[in-house]
C-alpha distance (Angstrom), angle and dihedral (degrees) to the residues before:
residue distance angle dihedral
M1 . . .
K2 3.78 . .
I3 3.77 125.6 .
G4 3.80 110.7 -131.4
I5 3.78 127.2 -151.8
G6 3.80 109.1 -75.7
Q7 3.83 94.1 17.3
R8 3.79 124.9 121.6
F9 3.80 127.2 -163.5
D10 3.80 133.1 -177.6
L11 3.80 108.6 -136.7
E12 3.78 138.8 172.7
I13 3.80 113.1 -141.9
D14 3.80 130.1 -176.5
R15 3.78 116.1 -140.0
E16 3.80 92.6 -135.2
D17 3.83 90.4 59.1
L18 3.81 88.7 64.9
D19 3.81 90.1 61.7
Y20 3.80 92.4 58.0
V21 3.80 101.5 48.5
E22 3.80 108.7 159.4
G23 3.77 121.4 -174.6
G24 3.80 93.8 -11.4
T25 3.82 96.4 -63.0
I26 3.79 135.1 107.7
I27 3.79 132.0 -171.4
A28 3.80 111.9 -109.1
T29 3.78 137.2 166.0
W30 3.79 112.6 -118.6
Y31 3.79 117.4 -159.0
H32 3.80 108.8 -146.5
M33 3.80 112.1 -177.8
G34 3.81 88.2 -20.9
N35 3.81 95.2 -53.6
P36 3.83 118.7 117.0
I37 3.83 116.9 -124.8
Y38 3.82 123.4 178.7
I39 3.80 112.0 -132.0
E40 3.77 141.7 172.1
L41 3.81 104.8 -118.7
S42 3.80 119.2 -155.1
V43 3.80 109.4 -133.8
N44 3.77 134.3 -174.8
K45 3.81 132.5 -166.5
T46 3.80 94.2 -87.9
M47 3.82 94.3 52.1
M48 3.83 91.8 44.0
K49 3.80 90.0 51.3
E50 3.82 92.6 52.4
I51 3.81 94.0 46.3
T52 3.82 93.1 45.4
K53 3.82 90.5 48.2
F54 3.82 89.7 56.9
F55 3.82 93.4 48.5
D56 3.82 91.8 47.4
R57 3.81 91.4 49.8
T58 3.81 95.9 48.6
G59 3.82 104.2 29.2
K60 3.83 91.9 -138.1
K61 3.81 123.4 148.8
T62 3.80 96.4 -149.8
A63 3.78 130.1 21.2
L64 3.79 141.9 178.3
F65 3.78 111.2 -128.6
S66 3.73 137.0 -172.2
I67 3.81 104.5 -147.8
T68 3.79 117.7 -166.6
R69 3.78 123.5 -178.2
V70 3.79 108.1 -146.7
S71 3.82 99.6 172.3
K72 3.78 141.4 -4.2
A73 3.81 92.7 -74.9
K74 3.82 105.8 16.7
Y75 3.80 128.2 87.3
I76 3.78 130.3 177.5
V77 3.81 112.0 -145.4
E78 3.81 115.3 -169.6
P79 3.79 133.8 165.1
T80 3.80 112.5 -105.7
V81 3.78 144.9 178.9
V82 3.80 123.8 -122.7
L83 3.79 124.4 -158.7
L84 3.80 112.0 -145.3
N85 3.79 121.2 -144.9
K86 3.75 115.0 -117.9
G87 3.77 110.8 -142.5
K88 3.78 117.3 -114.1
T89 3.77 113.9 -107.8
K90 3.78 127.3 -157.8
E91 3.71 112.7 -128.7
N92 3.78 117.3 -158.8
């Protein structure tokens, strides 16, 4: 999955996944309408720098990010909150 200019995605990324970047992709959890979906996220040096900067600043092992691509080479990486859908249950 690539993030295009003007797009914004809410993703959960593990810090250890950044250490094992192969072919410019990492495994992330994308939250689409509150449902978790595992994806292969295409990353470049600029995005990796922003994500690593956040992890270095906070010392967390896992984080939820809102990643917005504002231009060809600029990303905004911010912490976010994701609301998960609770499945509907039939009550008898």
